[in-house]
C-alpha positions, -999 to +999 in steps of 0.1 A: +910+566-390+897+555-423+903+519-434+916+522-469+911+485-476+874+488-470+872+520-491+888+503-521+859+478-522+833+506-525+822+529-553+829+567-550+794+575-536+797+549-509+833+560-501+820+595-494+794+581-470+822+561-453+844+592-450+815+610-434+810+581-410+846+583-398+842+621-393+810+617-373+822+588-350+828+612-321+793+626-325+778+591-324+798+583-293+784+614-276+749+605-287+753+570-273+764+584-240+734+608-238+708+582-249+719+555-225+722+578-195+688+593-202+671+559-206+687+545-174+674+576-155+639+572-170+638+535-160+649+544-125+624+572-122+596+548-133+609+519-111+613+497-142+638+469-141+650+456-175+668+424-183+694+444-204+702+477-220+727+473-248+742+499-272+766+498-300+779+519-329+780+501-362+816+492-371+832+503-404+833+467-415+796+463-409+787+496-426+809+489-456+792+456-461+758+472-459+768+499-484+781+472-508+746+457-508+724+487-505+745+518-510+723+532-538+695+536-513+714+563-493+724+598-504+741+608-472+752+592-439+721+608-422+699+585-443+711+555-423+691+552-391+710+524-374+746+537-371+738+540-334+716+512-321+702+506-286+684+475-275+662+472-244+655+436-233+625+432-210+613+402-189+577+403-200+559+410-233+536+437-217+567+456-205+577+463-241+548+487-244+558+504-212+593+509-224+580+522-257+559+548-239+589+560-220+610+562-252+581+582-268+582+606-239+619+614-239+629+612-276+615+625-309+602+595-328+603+592-366+571+573-369+573+569-407+604+548-404+596+530-371+581+495-372+563+471-349+576+437-360+554+421-333+526+423-359+544+397-380+526+363-379+550+340-397+559+309-377+596+317-379+593+354-370+593+350-332+629+361-326+624+392-348+592+404-331+609+435-317+594+470-316+618+493-335+617+531-330+638+555-350+646+584-328+663+618-325+676+635-294+654+666-287+671+699-281+653+701-248+673+672-236+707+681-250+721+708-273+756+716-285+758+746-309+792+733-322+776+699-330+740+704-342+743+669-358+735+655-323+699+666-327+697+658-364+712+623-368+687+595-361+693+563-341+674+531-336+659+516-303+649+480-304+626+467-277+621+429-272+617+403-245+645+381-231+631+350-248+628+368-281+664+381-277+678+346-269+659+330-298+671+357-323+707+350-313+703+312-315+685+314-348+712+337-362+740+315-350+725+282-363+708+296-394+733+321-407+766+321-390+779+289-407+769+302-441+754+268-448+717+265-455+698+247-428+681+215-440+643+217-441+638+190-414+660+210-389+645+243-399+610+228-392+622+218-357+636+253-351+603+269-362+583+245-339+606+256-310+600+292-319+562+286-315+568+271-281+589+300-270+563+325-282+537+306-261+560+306-231+565+344-235+528+350-235+522+326-205+549+343-184+531+376-188+497+360-181+509+343-150+524+375-137+491+394-143+472+366-125+496+367-095+494+404-093+456+403-093+457+375-067+479+397-044+455+426-049+426+405-039+445+392-008+453+428+002+417+438-001+407+408+020+433+416+047+422+452+048+386+441+052+395+423+084+377+391+073+408+370+084+391+336+086+385+338+048+422+343+040+444+312+036+477+314+054+507+316+030+537+338+023+518+364+004+489+367+028+511+368+058+532+396+042+500+416+036+489+409+072+522+422+085+516+455+067+489+461+093+516+460+120+495+435+141+522+429+167+535+464+171+512+474+200+524+444+220+560+451+211+557+487+222+540+477+254+568+453+262+595+479+254+578+504+277+586+483+307+622+493+304+616+525+285+634+507+257+635+514+220+618+490+196+640+476+169+620+466+138+632+432+126+616+407+103+591+380+114+585+366+079+602+333+089+574+327+114+552+315+085+570+281+088+562+280+125+525+286+118+525+257+092+540+234+118+514+245+143+488+237+116+474+272+113+452+273+082+442+310+079+453+345+089+423+343+113+443+316+133+472+340+137+448+368+147+431+347+173+464+337+189+473+374+191+440+384+206+438+355+231+474+354+244+487+390+242+483+395+279+501+363+288+528+371+262+532+405+279+535+391+314+561+366+302+581+394+287+580+414+319+593+384+338+621+380+311+634+416+312+626+426+348+657+437+366+677+441+333+690+473+317+680+463+282+672+495+262+665+480+228+638+454+222+634+435+190+598+438+177+598+401+170+598+394+208+561+401+207+554+373+182+580+350+198+563+352+231+528+348+216+541+315+200+557+304+233+524+310+252+503+293+225+526+262+225+525+259+262+487+264+263+483+235+239+502+213+263+532+208+241+556+216+269+594+218+267+595+196+236+572+218+218+592+249+226+624+232+215+607+222+182+597+259+179+632+272+182+646+245+159+621+255+132+631+292+135+668+290+134+678+254+128+686+226+153+710+236+180+719+222+214+712+255+231+675+254+219+668+228+245+682+250+273+661+280+260+630+259+259+635+247+295+642+283+306+610+296+289+590+268+305+602+276+340+595+313+334+560+306+323+554+282+351+563+309+377+536+332+363+510+305+360+509+303+322+513+266+326+503+245+356 
């Protein structure tokens, strides 16, 4: 419904544009629904996680204010490209270009009116360094013969990082919302902060690239089998586990009872290895190679005479650690420490440790 108070403040030409705006609101609502759904699907299809996907239709108050200032620029409502606006907020600067490529693939881009504000170099431009695409919905995506305007009206997609987005909102709130000009001294501090945030934005992307490259190198080292050259940490242990190093032992243990192997996580064992002062993946590999037979014999003693039909895969690594600890002469205290480090201190851990020790002693793992 038209707001007559707003219309009275406009000349006849701008009033006609406003009337057209009110008439086209249902079309813009439909466009928003189509655009947002299609973008979400594209992000899911490409396994892209964004910080935010926002959309809005310009209010009549906002549009009338714009027309009061710049109404002579526009002949028709279709000349305004930001009635429907969508904003994609990414975590990293390099993701902006990925999002842009996706937008280019699914929408028709009005390149003449699109702008890359990232090319601005003014100190105070950080929060406005968005990539702005002016788009149309192609008929191949959606077409309604009763509303051809859906494929004719343009809309804007802004793409920026989370830090750029936060800064733009802060700068707008501090610099413009009050209607009072910011004193030069405070403005200088704001601009200095903008430079720091821009550097942080770049560094977050650089660090992610370096970490990605490090993990790629680790994966290559793990695949090469040169385990003594690979330091033991969360990333390298994760890559090592992708080789399923303990699965053969787990399956061998399960076969004793014709049991099924349940695949559970052994990621928490990284803390045990640190306590055992393992330095490389090679230390883990040597433990596996040297003590697999004893770990198997211990498991046979543990499940013999039972009707267990599901064996957790982690039993293999658990028994390897038990045998290793006992072979190092750490005894019951060492086993109790092992269980405490896995699941936290508990009175029952002492009993488990004593039971494991007695089992191992019976099959001559300890003397």
